[in-house]
C-alpha positions as CSV (number, residue, x, y, z in Angstrom):
1,M,12.3,2.2,-10.8
2,K,13.5,-1.3,-11.5
3,K,11.1,-4.2,-10.7
4,C,12.0,-7.5,-9.3
5,I,9.8,-10.6,-8.9
6,I,9.8,-12.9,-5.9
7,A,8.9,-16.3,-7.3
8,I,6.3,-18.2,-5.2
9,S,5.2,-21.8,-5.8
10,S,1.4,-21.6,-5.2
11,V,-1.3,-19.0,-5.6
12,N,-2.4,-19.3,-1.9
13,H,1.2,-18.5,-0.8
14,A,1.3,-15.5,-3.2
15,I,-2.0,-14.2,-1.9
16,R,-0.9,-14.5,1.7
17,A,2.5,-12.8,0.8
18,E,0.7,-10.0,-1.0
19,K,-1.6,-9.2,1.9
20,L,1.4,-9.3,4.4
21,L,3.5,-7.0,2.2
22,L,0.7,-4.6,1.5
23,S,-0.1,-4.4,5.2
24,S,3.6,-3.7,5.8
25,S,3.6,-0.8,3.3
26,V,5.5,-2.7,0.6
27,R,3.8,-2.1,-2.7
28,C,3.5,-5.3,-4.8
29,K,1.2,-7.2,-7.2
30,I,0.8,-10.9,-8.0
31,V,2.0,-11.8,-11.4
32,K,1.6,-15.1,-13.4
33,L,5.0,-16.6,-14.4
34,Q,5.9,-18.8,-17.3
35,P,6.8,-22.3,-16.1
36,N,10.3,-22.0,-17.6
37,A,10.9,-18.6,-15.9
38,T,12.2,-20.2,-12.7
39,K,14.5,-23.1,-11.7
40,K,11.6,-24.9,-9.8
41,G,8.9,-24.0,-12.2
42,C,7.0,-21.6,-9.9
43,A,3.8,-20.4,-11.3
44,Y,3.3,-17.0,-9.4
45,G,5.4,-14.2,-8.2
46,L,5.2,-10.9,-6.5
47,E,6.4,-7.9,-8.5
48,I,8.0,-5.3,-6.2
49,S,10.5,-2.5,-6.6
50,C,14.1,-4.0,-6.3
51,K,14.9,-1.6,-3.6
52,D,12.2,-3.2,-1.4
53,V,13.4,-6.8,-1.9
54,P,15.5,-7.0,1.4
55,S,12.7,-5.8,3.6
56,A,10.1,-7.9,1.7
57,L,12.2,-11.1,2.1
58,S,12.5,-10.3,5.8
59,F,8.7,-10.0,6.2
60,L,8.2,-13.2,4.3
61,N,10.8,-15.2,6.4
62,N,9.3,-13.9,9.7
63,A,5.7,-15.0,8.5
64,G,7.1,-18.5,7.3
65,I,6.0,-17.9,3.7
66,S,8.4,-19.7,1.4
67,Y,9.7,-18.4,-2.0
68,S,12.1,-20.0,-4.4
69,E,14.1,-17.2,-6.0
70,I,14.3,-13.5,-7.0
71,L,14.0,-12.6,-10.7
72,R,15.8,-9.4,-11.6
């Protein structure tokens, strides 16, 4: 199963996003990112299965939780 990372700027948003996704049955975990891993220098991300990315982004958008990019 291929893993993708949804890059998120702050640890608080990452924690909110993790709780939301887990309660929506989307398996994920918070990971620390290297500052140069993303265009905006995001420090945290949510590691999830790439097949779950579309539904995860939909949940995040509906909850108003921002993210910067998807790392594949």
